[in-house]
C-alpha positions in Angstrom: 0.2 0.1 0.2 1.1 3.5 -0.9 0.1 6.6 0.3 0.5 10.3 -1.3 0.0 13.2 0.9 0.9 17.4 0.5 2.2 18.9 3.4 1.0 22.1 4.9 4.5 23.5 4.7 7.2 22.7 2.4 10.3 21.2 3.6 13.9 21.9 1.9 16.3 19.2 2.6 16.5 16.5 4.8 14.9 12.9 4.7 11.1 13.0 5.7 10.8 10.6 8.6 7.9 8.8 10.0 6.5 11.2 12.3 6.1 13.6 9.1 4.6 10.9 7.7 2.2 10.3 11.3 1.5 14.9 11.2 1.2 15.2 7.3 -1.6 12.0 8.1 -3.0 13.6 11.1 -3.2 17.4 9.2 -5.8 15.9 6.4 -7.5 13.0 7.8 -7.2 14.1 11.6 -5.8 10.7 12.8 -2.6 8.1 10.8 -4.0 5.3 11.4 -2.0 3.9 13.1 1.2 3.8 10.5 4.2 1.7 11.7 7.4 0.6 9.6 7.1 2.0 6.2 9.3 0.3 3.7 9.5 3.9 2.2 9.5 7.6 2.5 10.5 10.1 -0.1 9.8 13.8 -0.4 8.9 15.6 -3.8 7.9 18.8 -4.9 6.8 20.4 -8.4 9.5 21.5 -9.3 10.0 20.8 -13.2 13.5 21.3 -14.6 14.6 20.0 -18.0 18.4 20.3 -20.2 18.6 23.2 -22.6 21.0 20.1 -25.2 20.5 16.8 -24.3 24.1 16.1 -26.0 26.9 18.4 -25.8 30.2 16.9 -28.1 31.2 13.9 -26.2 28.6 15.1 -23.1 24.9 12.9 -23.1 22.1 13.5 -21.0 19.6 11.0 -20.0 16.7 10.3 -17.3 17.0 12.3 -14.7 20.0 13.9 -15.9 18.4 15.2 -18.8 14.8 15.8 -17.4 13.1 16.5 -13.6 9.3 16.7 -12.4 7.0 15.3 -9.9 6.6 11.5 -10.3 3.2 11.0 -11.2 2.0 7.9 -13.3 5.9 6.7 -12.9 5.9 8.8 -16.2 9.8 9.9 -15.3 11.1 6.0 -15.3 9.4 5.4 -18.7 11.3 8.2 -20.4 14.3 7.4 -18.8 14.4 4.3 -19.9 13.2 5.1 -23.4 16.0 7.6 -23.8 18.9 5.1 -22.6 17.1 2.5 -25.3 17.3 5.4 -28.4 20.4 6.4 -27.4 22.3 2.8 -26.8 22.1 1.3 -30.0 22.6 4.8 -31.8 25.7 5.2 -29.7 27.0 1.3 -30.2 27.1 2.3 -34.3 29.1 5.5 -33.8 31.8 4.0 -31.1 31.5 0.8 -33.9 31.9 3.3 -37.1 29.0 1.6 -38.3 26.8 5.2 -38.4 28.7 8.8 -38.4 29.0 10.9 -35.6 25.7 12.7 -36.8 23.8 10.5 -35.7 24.1 10.8 -32.3 22.5 14.5 -32.8 18.4 12.4 -33.5 18.9 11.4 -29.7 17.8 15.4 -28.7 15.8 15.8 -31.7 13.8 12.7 -30.9 13.6 13.2 -27.0 13.8 16.5 -25.7 10.4 17.0 -27.1 9.0 13.8 -25.7 9.9 14.8 -22.0 9.1 18.6 -22.7 5.2 16.5 -23.1 5.9 15.0 -20.4 6.4 17.1 -18.2 3.5 19.9 -19.1 1.9 16.7 -18.3 2.9 16.6 -14.4 2.5 20.1 -14.0 -1.3 19.7 -14.9 -2.0 17.1 -13.0 0.0 19.1 -9.7 -2.4 22.1 -10.6 -5.3 19.3 -10.7 -4.0 18.3 -6.9 -4.8 21.7 -6.0 -8.1 22.0 -3.2 -10.0 24.9 -3.5 -13.4 24.7 -5.2 -12.2 26.3 -8.9 -9.8 23.5 -9.0 -12.5 20.9 -7.8 -14.7 22.4 -10.4 -12.3 21.6 -13.2 -11.4 17.6 -12.0 -15.4 17.2 -12.8 -14.7 18.1 -15.6 -12.1 16.3 -16.7 -13.3 13.2 -15.4 -15.8 13.5 -17.4 -13.9 14.0 -20.3 -12.1 10.9 -19.4 -15.8 9.0 -19.5 -15.4 9.1 -23.2 -13.2 6.7 -25.1 -11.3 9.4 -27.7 -10.0 12.0 -24.2 -9.1 8.8 -22.4 -7.5 6.8 -25.2 -5.3 10.0 -26.1 -4.5 10.1 -21.9 -3.8 6.7 -21.5 -1.3 6.3 -24.1 0.6 9.9 -23.4 1.0 8.8 -19.5 2.4 4.9 -20.7 4.7 6.4 -23.2 2.5 3.9 -26.3 1.4 7.4 -27.7 5.0 8.6 -28.8 5.9 9.5 -32.1 9.0 10.3 -33.7 8.8 13.0 -36.7 10.7 10.3 -39.8 8.8 12.0 -42.1 5.5 12.2 -44.2 3.6 8.7 -44.7 2.0 5.5 -43.9 0.9 6.4 -39.7 3.1 3.4 -38.7 6.0 5.6 -39.8 7.8 6.9 -36.5 5.5 4.8 -33.9 6.2 2.2 -32.1 5.7 -1.5 -33.8 2.7 -3.3 -32.3 3.9 -6.7 -31.1 2.2 -8.8 -33.1 2.0 -12.3 -33.8 3.7 -13.4 -36.8 3.9 -17.1 -38.7 7.4 -17.3 -40.6 8.8 -20.6 -42.2 10.3 -21.6 -38.6 7.0 -21.4 -36.8 4.9 -18.6 -34.9 6.9 -15.9 -33.7 6.0 -12.6 -31.8 7.8 -9.1 -32.5 9.4 -7.9 -29.7 11.3 -11.3 -29.4 12.7 -10.2 -32.4 14.1 -6.7 -30.9 16.1 -9.3 -28.4 19.8 -8.8 -29.6 19.4 -5.1 -29.8 19.2 -5.1 -34.1 17.2 -3.6 -36.3 14.8 -5.6 -38.1 13.0 -5.7 -41.6 9.8 -7.6 -41.8 8.5 -8.8 -45.5 5.2 -9.2 -45.3 4.4 -9.2 -49.1 5.6 -11.5 -51.1 9.0 -13.9 -50.3 12.3 -12.3 -51.5 10.6 -9.6 -53.0 13.0 -6.9 -51.0 16.8 -6.7 -51.3 19.2 -5.2 -48.2 22.0 -7.2 -49.3 24.7 -4.1 -48.6 23.0 -4.0 -45.3 22.5 -7.9 -44.3 25.3 -7.6 -41.8 23.5 -5.5 -39.8 19.8 -5.9 -40.6 17.6 -8.9 -39.5 15.7 -10.3 -42.7 12.4 -11.7 -41.8 9.9 -13.4 -44.1 6.3 -13.5 -42.2 2.8 -13.6 -42.7 0.2 -11.4 -40.1 -3.4 -11.6 -40.7 -4.9 -9.7 -38.1 -5.5 -5.7 -38.0 -3.2 -4.0 -37.5 -4.3 -1.2 -34.7 -2.1 1.6 -32.7 -3.0 3.5 -29.6 -4.2 6.6 -30.4 -4.8 6.0 -33.5 -7.0 2.9 -33.6 -6.6 0.5 -36.7 -4.6 1.6 -39.9 -4.0 0.1 -43.3 -1.1 -3.7 -42.8 1.9 -2.5 -44.7 3.8 -4.9 -47.2 7.0 -4.4 -45.2 8.4 -2.3 -42.3 11.6 -1.6 -41.0 12.1 -1.4 -37.1 15.1 -0.3 -35.3 16.6 -2.0 -32.1 13.6 0.8 -30.4 11.0 -1.0 -31.1 10.1 2.2 -33.7 9.2 2.0 -37.1 12.2 3.5 -39.5 10.6 2.6 -42.7 7.1 1.6 -43.9 6.8 -0.3 -47.5 3.4 -0.5 -49.3 4.4 -2.6 -52.0 7.9 -1.2 -53.2 11.2 -0.6 -52.0 11.5 2.6 -52.4 12.8 4.8 -49.7 14.3 1.8 -48.6 18.2 2.0 -49.2 17.9 6.1 -47.6 16.0 4.5 -44.3 18.7 1.6 -44.0 21.4 4.8 -44.5 20.1 7.3 -42.1 19.7 4.3 -39.4 22.4 2.0 -39.7 24.9 3.7 -41.6 26.3 3.5 -45.8 26.3 0.3 -47.6 28.6 -1.9 -47.5 30.8 -2.1 -50.6 
């Protein structure tokens, strides 16, 4: 069991104690309910901060070093892990001389706006926790909105991080979004999409005519899978989308290219994200 309380006075410095928790419970509820033997007590404020840049030459920031905010909904842990995953495979490719150093610039470009939205969301939640009559009225209105499917889906996708969309250009709605964890049919049997990403390597899924995609110059870097999928393609927020013929999935699980019957744009996407073709 956990409890979050608002203290009457802001306390700076020092670790909170059981006595502090007891006093806060009494102030709010009139009793401390006999609270004892807490596993963990922590104090936080509504401060929100974000680094202006996530990269300065050889210095790269992620997680709490890049952004801090109140811990509503566990969003800080979520985006901190996503920062690391987004950066990790790019840094590995640059260190191994697979990709140019400019690939690291995409880390800031992609992740900085995500944290900015989370900070905005956290500020809104802090505002909704105020106890005045006007905020209560706003809370009631917000609760009514969340009884509707569309607002509820959008808020859930934002809180969970499943609605993240990187701007990778115009095209299929799946482009720049998290790849769904589909049950695929392959020649070697059924397989889940996310199991293909365990090696932290990019994956090209060919869901159309077998053997029609040629990525020989990148074969040492990109795993190609011939597969089939018969179910609907559904994405958070967007819902059902048209089934693609092929998808190029980055090691962080986001779609870098979508094929709709041709290889148009595939070589460009492979070069941008996974280095120039082998000679």
